[in-house]
N, C-alpha and C positions, 0 to 999 in steps of 0.2 A: 504494500500500500504506500502511496505517496501523499504528501500534504494536499495535493491537488484533488484527491478523492473526497476530502472533507468539503472543499470548495465546490466540487462538481455536484455533490449531493445537495448542498444548499442552493446552488444556482438552478439546478433542474427543478427542484421542488418549488422554488419561487417562480420560475418561468411557467411551469405547468399551472400554478395557481393563478397567475395573471391571465392566462388563456381561459381558465374557467370563469374568472371574474367577467371577462368580456362576453363569454357565451351566456352567462347567467343574466347579464344586463338586458339581453334581448327578450327575456321572459318566455312565455309559451306554456304548452301543456307540461305539467310537472313530470309525468312519466317519460315523455319524450326528452325533456331537458336532462333528466337523470341519466338516461341511456346515452345521450349525446355527450354529456360530461365525462362519463366513464370512458367512452371511446376516444374522445379528443385527448384526454390526459394520457391514457394508455399509449396511444399511437405516438404522441409527442415524446414521452419518456423512453419508450423502447427504441424509437428511431435515433434519438440523441445518444443513448447508451451504445447502440450498435455502431454509431459513427465515432464516438469518442473513446469507447472501450471495447473494440471489436473482438477481443479474445475472451471477454467475460460472458457469463450466462445471466439471463434475467428471469426472475420469478415474479410474475405480476398477477394480481387477483383477476385481471381481465384477460389473461393469456393462458394458453395451454401450458401445462407443466412439462418442462423439458427434462427428461431423465438424466441428461448430461450434467445437470447441476450437482448430482450426487457424487460425481468424481471431479468436478471442476475446482480450481483453486480459488476462484473469485465468483461470487454470485450476488447480484443486485436484487434485493427484495423490496418490491414497490407496491404500494396501494395507491393507484392513480387518483382515486377519489374516495377518501375515508369519510363516511357519513353521507352516503348517496341520497338517502331520504331527506336529510336536512338541506342538502344542496337544492332540492326541488321545492322547498318551502320558503315563501317570501319572508324576509325579516329574520332569518337565522344566520348565525355566524359559526355554528358548530359543525363544520366540515373541514377537511384537511387534505393535504397531499403528503404521502410518506415515501421517502427514498432512503434506503439503507444498503450498506455493503457488508457482506459476510466474506471472510477470507479463511481459507484452510491454513492450519498451522503445520508444523513439521511432521505431525503424525500422519499416518496414511489411511486410517479407518474412515468410513463414511461419516460425515457430519462432524469430523474433528476440526473445529475451527470456531470462530466467534465473530461478532459484529465489530467492525473497525471504523465505520463512519456512518453518519446518518443525518437526516434533516426532516423536520416536520414543519410544513408551511400551513399557516392558518390565514388563508388569503383574505377572507372577509374581515379579519381582525387586523390585517395589515402587518403581519409579522412572520418571521421564520425562526424557529429554534433549531440550532445545528451543533454538530461536534466541531465545527471549524474553529481553530485557535490560531494564535499568532505563531505559526510554524511549529507548534508542538503537538504531539499526538495525544488526544484524549486524556487530558489531565483530569484528576479528580478535584475539580474546582468548579464552583458555580460559574466562573468566567468562561468555562468551556462551552456552556450552552448560550451561545450568542443570540440575543433577540434582535434580529435584523429587520428594520422597517422595509416593507415592500414599496416599490415605486408607486403602486396604486393605493392611495390612502382613503379614497372615497368610500361611501357606504353602498355604492352601486345598487342597481335596481332592487335587488332583494338581498340585503346584507346577511351576515352572521357566520359562526364558526363550527368546528367539526370533530367527531370521535369515531372512527373506524368502520370499515367494511360496508357492504351493501346490507343495510338493516332491513330485516323483515319486521312486520308489525309486531310491536312489543319487544323488539330485539335490542341488542347492546348499542346499536348505532343511534338510538333516539336520544335527544338532549334538548334542554331548554334553549340556551344560547341566544336569547333575545336580549338586546341591551335593556337593562333594568327589569328584565323579566323575572317572573316568579321563581323559576328554577335556576337562575344564574348564580354562580358561586361568587359571593362578595369577596373583596380583597381582605387580607389579614388585618390591615390597619384599622383598628377600631371595630373590627368585626366581633360578632357575638362569641364565636369560638375562641378568639384570642383573649377576650376579656374574661371568659370563664375558665380558660386554661384547658378546655376540652380538646381532645384530638378530633380533627375534622377529616372524615373519610369521604372521598368522592365516589359515587356509585352510579350505576345505570338508572336513568330516570324511571323506566318502566319495568326493569328486570333485575332489580337489586336482589342478589341471592339471600335467602333466609339466613344463611350462616353469617352474612355480613350484618344483618339486623341483630342477630344474637351476639356478635362481637360488640356492636354498639351498646347493647344492653349491659354487657359484662364490664366494659371499661368506660361507660358513659360517654361514648363518642357521639359527635354530631354527624349525621349523614347528609351529604350535599349532592343532590341529583344533578347530573351534567351529561353531556352528549358523548361524542365519539371517543375512542380510546386515545387518539392523539390529543384531543382537547382535555381529556382527564389528566393525562400525564403532564401536559403543559401547565395545568392548574397546580400540580404538585411542584414542578420545577419553578414555577413563578411564585410560589409561596402562598397561593390562595387557599390551599388545603394542605394537610399533612400526609395523606396517604391515598392510594388508589388500590382497592381490593376487588377482584372479580373472580368468580368461580364458574361462570356459565359457559366458558369455552369460546374460542375464536381461532383464527388462523395466523400463521406466521407473519403475513403482511400487515395484519392489524396492529402488531406490537413491535416489530423489528426496529423501525425508525424511532418511535417514542422511547424504547428501551435504550437504544444507542445514545440518544440525547441525554436521557436521565443518568445513565452510567457516567457519561463524560462530565456531567455536572456534579458528580460525587454523590448521587442518590442511590439508595438501596433498590435493587430490582431482582426479583426471584420468583419462583413458584411459591404458592402459599404455604408449602411445607418447608420453605427455606432453601430448597435445592435450586441448582442453577437453571436458568432459562437457556435452552439450546435451540439453535436454528439450522436451517438447511437439512431438515430431517426428511426421511422417506414419507412419514405421515405428517402432514402439514398442520394438523389440529393441535392447538395449544389449550390445555384444559383450564388453566387459571393463571393469575398473576398478582404480584404485590409490588408496587412501586411506592416508596415513601422516604421521608427524611430519615437519615441514619439514626438520629436521636430517638425515634419512636419505633424503629424496626423491632427491637427486642420485645417491647410491650405488645405490638400488634401480632407478632409471630406467636408469642405465648398465648394470647387471647384466641388466636386461630386454633392452636393445639387443644386448648381447653374446650372450645366449642365443638371441634371435630370429634374429640374423644367422648364428649358428653352425648353426642348423637350416635 
């Protein structure tokens, strides 16, 4: 990997996001808009990666799974439009573009590697979170997650942000994401959670797992409903909430870029049992995730163990 991979992930996520902003500004039938957005971003990202990194393999939510990735040294894992449903709803900002790079290490077994670069663009919020640093590779510092203003700062025809995947009704992708909306996660400054000292856990608006509610009861945490996986992890990295816990399952492209960004910024990211998150696997399904501030990781993991054992 070169430092340029960080910049490439950031730039491609930003550029795809600007194209989606332009498409969305035209409006139209929501379902047609969603499909057009998926296709537009997928075609742009795959074409750019093929041109700029011709020896790499691309794994995209919108493309066929290429078996060559299992033996490849470098695999780009992309979600061209995370929060497809929200993208088609006027007034929402909870949709995103994910671009991440997985690289094989010196081991030779399938899947022996890790995420080495990534970016999450939140186009309708006008920002990009990325692993790009000043010439240094993924430091464990909040400075590693650069929040880059996008060129387009307007609220475009139908604004708002995003959290992962093509959401089915009642699925993980749904999120509030309206400016000043009921479900929007307020900032930490002066927020209720900060004043009370309670841990704030961001969860799916419509599909918060019961075990997360049980965790909340156990440690008196505040549950904050929000949208796509990218938007949820961005809320953790941005300090709006303390943790993101989900056990409903999703796919590698839903979390690869958000996890790369969170790790680079020094945040804890793991399975809910504390084991490592692994990518470029034969089975793309990822059962669960925990992303949180390191200071609360022990408390949250212990609560998860107690709740899991109790059930």
